[in-house]
C-alpha positions as CSV (number, residue, x, y, z in Angstrom):
1,M,-177.0,16.7,-130.5
2,P,-176.3,14.1,-127.8
3,G,-176.8,15.2,-124.2
4,E,-179.2,18.0,-125.3
5,H,-182.3,16.1,-124.4
6,A,-182.8,13.9,-121.4
7,C,-186.2,12.4,-122.4
8,V,-187.5,11.0,-125.7
9,V,-191.0,9.9,-126.7
10,V,-191.3,6.6,-128.7
11,R,-194.6,6.0,-130.4
12,G,-195.9,3.7,-133.2
13,H,-197.6,5.0,-136.3
14,D,-198.7,3.6,-139.6
15,Q,-200.9,4.8,-142.5
16,T,-203.7,2.4,-141.8
17,H,-204.0,2.7,-138.0
18,E,-202.3,6.0,-137.4
19,Y,-201.0,6.4,-133.9
20,G,-201.0,3.5,-131.5
21,G,-202.8,3.6,-128.1
22,Q,-199.6,4.2,-126.0
23,A,-196.5,6.2,-126.2
24,M,-193.3,5.3,-124.2
25,L,-191.4,8.1,-122.5
26,V,-187.7,7.2,-121.9
27,N,-185.4,9.1,-119.6
28,L,-182.0,8.8,-121.3
29,D,-180.1,9.6,-118.2
30,S,-181.6,7.1,-115.8
31,G,-183.0,4.5,-118.4
32,T,-186.5,4.6,-116.8
33,T,-189.6,4.3,-118.9
34,A,-193.2,5.2,-118.6
35,A,-196.2,4.2,-120.8
36,E,-198.7,7.0,-121.5
37,T,-202.0,6.6,-123.2
38,Q,-202.2,8.8,-126.3
39,G,-205.2,7.4,-128.2
40,S,-205.4,7.6,-132.0
41,E,-204.1,11.2,-132.1
42,R,-200.6,12.3,-131.3
43,R,-200.4,14.0,-127.9
44,S,-197.8,16.5,-126.7
45,F,-195.6,15.8,-123.7
46,T,-193.5,18.1,-121.6
47,E,-190.3,17.6,-119.7
48,A,-192.4,17.2,-116.5
49,D,-193.9,14.0,-118.0
50,C,-190.5,12.4,-118.3
51,P,-190.0,9.5,-115.7
52,E,-187.2,10.0,-113.2
């Protein structure tokens, strides 16, 4: 539902390499982004990790 979440996580994944080395956090309200290291395993993020 639009407007329900202010932040999304975008990360690459494929069957050969699994998750990429970085995830991008995007604040949908302000348009700001932040790159976060995630390694080869998916990492959880909280609302506090969202850029302002």
